[in-house]
N, C-alpha and C positions, 0 to 999 in steps of 0.2 A: 476655572477648571472647578470641576465638583468633587467631592471627598475620594479618593481612590477605593476602587472595590478591591478587597481580597480573594486571591485565587490560591488553590494548594497546589495546581501540576498546571504544566503549559504541553499543548498537544500540539501536533503536525497541522491540525485543522485551523490551529490561531497563528501560524507564522506564515508573512510573507515573505519568501526566501529571497526576491528580488531587492527588496527594502534593505535584506543586510546586508549586499552588497556595497551601498551607498554609505554605510556608517563603519569606520572602522572598527576592528577586533579589540584593539586597545580602548578605543572611547566606550565602547560597551561593556568591557569588564571593569576597567578604571572608575565607571560610578554604577556599577551595578545595575544598567539598564540593558533592557531587552527590548528592543523595537521588535514590535509583535505585525502590526498591517496597517493599513490605513482604510478606512471605512467612514462613508458620509462626513467628508471634511474634516475627520480628526485624525490623530498619530496615536495609535493605540500603543502603551509599552509597559512594559512589567517592570517594577523597581523595586528595590527594598530599602532603602533611607533616603534620605533627603536630597543630597547628592544626584539620586537617580532622576528625582523629581526635575529639580534644574536642568539638569540633561536634558530630560524631556523636554521641558519648556525652550531651549535653544535649538533643540533638533528640528522641534514641529513650526519654528518659526523658521529656519532657514526654509522648511520645505512647505510654506505658507498654509500650513495645516492647526489645527488647534490642538492641544495637548489631551490627552485621556489617558491616567494612570490607572494600573490595576496593581494592588499593592501582592506582595510576595516573600517569603521568608529566603534570605539572603541564600540559602543552598538552592532553593528552587530558582531563583532567576540565573544564579552561576551553571547549574547544571543545562538549561536551556541554552544559555549563550554557548558553552563548551559543542553541546550536540548539534543546533541548527548553523553554529559557522563551520561547524568541520564538513557539512555537508553541501558547504560551496567549493565550486574549479576541482571538478574531478579531475581525472590524469588526462580523460579524453577531452574534456572542455580546453585545458591545459594545452594540449597535443596541438588540437585546431589553432590555435594562436599564434606558435613558434611559426617564424618567418625563417626562411633559409638563410640568409645574412643574419641570424642572429645563433644559430647554431653553435656558432665557436665560441661563444658567451660562457665562460666559468669563473666565477666570481672565485675570491679566496673565502677562507673559513669565515664563519659568522661567530659572534658571541656564545656561548655555550653556560645554562643551556638555556636556549630564548625558545621562544612557542613557537612553532611553525605555521600556527594558524594565521600569525600575525606577518610572514612573510610573504605578500603577495605581489610587491611590484619590484623584486628583485629580477634578475635574468633568468630566460626563457626555459633554461636547462633547470636552473635551481628551482622557479616555479613547477615544474614537471616532476622532477624529485620530491619537493613537498608534497605538490600532489598525490603523489603515489603513495608517499607514506600515510598521508590523512584518508584517502580511501583504505588502505590495508588496515589502519585502527578502525575505522568505520563498520569493514564487514568483517572485524574478529580474525584478521590475519596474523597467523604465528611466523611466515618466511614472507619474502619479496624474492621472487627468481630473477634473474637479469641475462635472456638468454642469447647470444651469438650465434648466427646462422649464415650460410654461405652469403646467401642474400636479403635475408630479415633479421630483425631484430624483435625477441620476444619477451612480453614481461608476465608473469604467473603468482600469483598467491596461492597461500596453503591455507587453507578455511576450515578446521576441523577433521584435519589430518588428510584433506583431498587436495589435488591442486585444480586450478583453472584460471584459463588466460584472462587476461583484462586489459590487455593491450599490446599493439603491434607497430612501435613507432619507426620511423624509417630508419636504413641502416646508419644514413649520413649522422647520427647523432650519439653512435655508440660510442666512441674514444672519448667525448663530452661526458656524456652522461655517468660512464665508468669513473673520468675523472673526479667530476664532483664528488662521488663517494668514497674515493681515496682520500679527496682535500676534508671530508667531513670526520673520515675513520683514521686521519694522520698516519697515511699510507704512503709509501714512494711512488709518486707518481709516473716517474719516467720507468718503475721496473715492469716490464712486462713479462717475463720469460716466467718467472718463478712465482710460485702460491705465496701468497701475502694473507694477514686475519688483523682486524683491526676492531676498535669499539667505539661508536658513536651512542653519545647520551642529550638525551634531548625533550622537550616537552610538546606533547602533542595534546591539544583539547585540554590543558590542564594536568593532564598526567605523565608521570615522569615513566619517560619509555628508556630501556636499554639494549642497543640493537650489536648484536655481533656481527661482525661484515666478513664474510670469507668469498676469496678472488683466485681463481684457478687459471690457467692460461689454457686453451685452446686453438687448434688449427685457426678460429674462425675469429679470434679475438676473448678478452677476457670475460670468464664467466662469473658474475655476482649472485652469492646469496646473503640476503641480511635478515636474520633472527629476531625477531621483536618481542622484548621481553620488558611486560607490566611489571613494574618495580612493588606495584600493591601485590600482584598475583601470588607473591610468596607467601600469601597470610592465609591459605588454605589450609583445613583441619581433615583429618582423615573419612569423618563421616560424609565430608564435602566431595571426598573422591569417587564415591560411589562404593566404597567399601562396606557388605552387608554386616550388619549386628552381632553374629555369632565369629564371624571370622576377624571382626574388628579388634574383641573381645579378646581373642586368640591371641591376635598380634600384640596389643597393647599388653599384654600378660606377659610375651618375652621382651616386650622395653622395659618391663621392670625389672629385669633381671642384673646383677651386680656385671657379669661379666660373660664372654662369649663374642660371636659372629653373627650379626642379622644380614641376610644379602637380598638384593630385589635384583632381579634379573629382566630382562625383556630387551628389544630391539632399540635401537634409535629413535626417540622421539616418542617413547611410548611412556612418559612421565614418570623414569624412575627417580631423577633427583627431586621433583615436586613431592613425590611420597617421602622421601628422606628427611626433607625438610618437614614437612608434618610430622613426622614420626619425631623428629627434636624439640619441634615447639610441645608436642604432648607430655614428653619428659622433661624439657626446660621448669629450672628450679634455681634459686640463688644460692642452695647448698650443691651445685654441682657443676664441676668445672667442664664445660662442652668445649672441644676443637676440631674445626673440618680443616680438611684439605683437598682443593677441587682443582678442575681445569674443565672451563672456569669457574669463579665465583659467581650464580645466577642470581641470586637476590641475597640482600642482606640480613642477617637475623639478630634482633637488639640483644647483647644479653650471652651473645656466642662469638668465639673467636674463633674468624675464617681465615686460611692462608689460601691464596691462588698461587700454584707451580708456575715456575719460569725456569725452564731447561736450561734457557741461555745462559743463566748465573747457576747453573747445579743444584736450582730448587726441584727434585722431583718427587713423586708420591715417595720413594721409599727414603728419600733423603728428609722429606721434610716428616715422615710418622716417626722417624727416626727421631727429631728433634721435638715433638710433641710431646712424647714420652716422658722427655725431662722436666714437662711442665705439670707433670700432677693431673694429668685428665681422669676424669670419670667415665665419660662418651668420647668417644672418636668416631668423626664420619672421614671416611678415604671415599672422594669422589666415584674412582674405579679403580679396581683391582686388575693389572693390564700386565704383571710380569711374576715370575717368582719370585723375586727379592721382595716386592712389595706385600704378596701373601704371607712370607714367611713372619715378616715384620708384623702383621696384623692379625695370624693367628699367635703370634709370642703376646702380644698385647692383650688379646683377649684370655690366654691362659694365665696372666697374672694380674687378675683382677681389675680389667678396662671391658666395657660393654662397646663395640666397634660395629659402625654398619657400613655398608659397601655396596657396590653395586656390581655384576657381571654381563656380558652380553651373550645370553643365551635363551634357546626358545621357548624352555619351560625350568621348574623348580627342580627336578632331578637332575638335568643337564648341567647345573650348576655343580653338581659334586663333582662329575666326573670331569669339569672342565677343570678345577682346581686341580685335581692327580694328573690330568694332563699336563699341566705345565708344571709339574716336579713337586707338589707339595705330598706329602707321604700320606697315606690313608689314613692310617691311626691318627697325626694330625688333625685332619680332617674332621673325624668323627668323635673325636674331644673337644675342639674348640667350636664347629658348627652348631647353634641353636637353633636356627631355622631359614628357611627360602620362601622369597614372596615372588612369585611370578605374574607381569603384568600386562595389558593392552589398553588401548584406549578404542572405544567405540563412541559413534557420534551420537547424542542424545536427540529423542523424538523430539518436535518443536510444540512447545508446549501451546501454543496458539493456534495451530489448526491441527492438533495429532485427534484421533479419530479412531473408533472401533476396525477392525483389520481382521479377513477372515482367510485364515491361513490355507495354503497350498496344500494337497494331502503330502506334496513331498516334504514341505514344512512342518506338515502334522505329523510326518514320521520321525523329522530330525528331533521335534521336541518331545515326542513320545514315543512308546515301541508301537502303538496301535494308531495308524495312521488315519483311523475314524475319531481319535479322541479329539472332542472339541475345548479348544486352550482359546481362549481369548488374546488378544494382541492388539497395540495399539503400532499408528504408521500416521506419520505428517501428510497432509495431501500437498502443501506449499503453499507459500504466504509472504506477504512481503517482507514481515519481520524474518524469514529465513532464507529469503534469497530464492523463493521456489524449490528450495532441497528438500522441505521436511524435517532439516534436521535442523538443531539450536544449540553447539554447546558441544562438549564431551564428558566423558566419563568414565573409567576405571571398569575391567572386570579381572579377578584374580584368583590366583590359586596359590594356595598357602599351604607350606610343606615345614611340621614343626619335625624338629629329630628327635625321635624316640631310641628307645632302647634297640628294638629289630632292624629300624633304619642305618643306627650306628654300627650293627653288626654285618651288615651289606656292605657298607662301606669301606671295612678291615676286611673284606673278603674280597673289595674290588668289584663288585657287580657291577654289571650297565646301566645303564640310564633308566630302559626299561622295566628291567626287574625292580630298580628303586622305584619309581611311577606304579608300577602293580602292588608294590607294599603299601606305599602311601593310600592307594587308593582304597586297597581292601580295609585300611584302616580308618576312612573317612575323609578324607581329602577329597576336596572338590576340585575339577580340573579346570583351566581356563575356559573350555565352550561348555561346559555343565553350569558355572558360574554366567557364562552368556545368556546361555537360555533361561535360566532363572529370573536375569534381567527382562529376557523378551516378557516373559510372563508379568512382570509386574509393571509391565508400559514402558520402559526406560528406552529400549531400544528395538530395534528390526532383526528378523532371520539374517537379510545379506549383512547387515553390520556385522553379527557373530560371526557369521562364514568367512566374511573377508579378511579378520583378523586372527583368526585361527585356523586350526587344520587337525586333519586327522590323519596317523601315521601308519604306516605300513603294516605294524603289527596290532592295530586297532585303539591304541592309547590315545585317546582325544587331548588337544594340547590347545 
């Protein structure tokens, strides 16, 4: 064998996928050998050490070929192994292999965590669920939905906030597939009448994934939603969220306060918890005692005490918050303010020298104030404790690989500017292989930040409605969600359709 050639990257053109099917993942990963292709009587493989060279020799001998080694750094070889082995065995491929006499095969729980890319020889139902998880990770999905109907079963995944159907397995496998999910999540297989919640932790292509499982009974069977959380995704910073420089500086200014409440608002799935985690990492230091109480703890933050509520034993947001205050914290994060008791304790904490971060489910920043008053908090307490409110939504990013200049329609021009004839540049993805033809790749936030100044405090104590508060904040320079979205269109981050999808204009004309 000649001296190995050095490579810096491995592209799709270099890889013969059918070859990988004959080489176990455990063998490739254990020896740091990435089999690439067969050409001119040679077996070409990427290796990162002597063990890989020996493994390539053995594999080439078994295939009656001559070995040809390409030398790569360990990170390059490992990334290629995880990426291309993850492309083997889609859910549709596995579905085609399942025979009717195998449909009742449901195995017991496997070791945890074990990389599901290695579980290829298991029972059909296990292979199908593993293939679904692999495909969801490959497609960057945030959720997997298994939905039973009268005569069919559907599987959909949510990618960049939008659901798409990927599989329609036969109805006959419904119970077996749901039972397999229950086994993995340590749930009661026999219970089919009540909702259940569980958690799965495993490895997919070398990534440590947390899966939150929710099952609810419907008239046609149990409906399953699995939420996928990449544990390494909790390291996103404020700048990576898409928050503009001036607004980020203003928000970070509030984070430097010693006391007060900062709220992040928006609907479910709008990235509120991710924003709070980014804020905690921004202010973390060894000199501060930071404690969180969450439902559930989505990402583990180094150096920060995190508590998960457990109502079954009496550990609620309110009771946990009382206990946290005895721990002499500097910063407290409350996952959500759901009731008057939690709100009152959070406000008292903020008034006694603690910085409190939390979330509310409201449509815009101003509505957070009226929401607190509606649940029973006295207006003067809201005015004296609230420091600022950040409302947010997630929009899909233009694909950076196929984005191209886009000419706005007259109605879109009017949306962007008072003059419909104004020439404003925009970008729109035309669709490519990397973005699965959607034109979008990933998501970013659009934000509305309202700092509570004296004039707004006065309106709060006067029990002003959300519209009046919003109008006052806008007159003082607050940029609404839609205005921030329009700015992101102008910078090429997203498209008018996305901004219109996640924002609205109310009857009074205040854009949210």
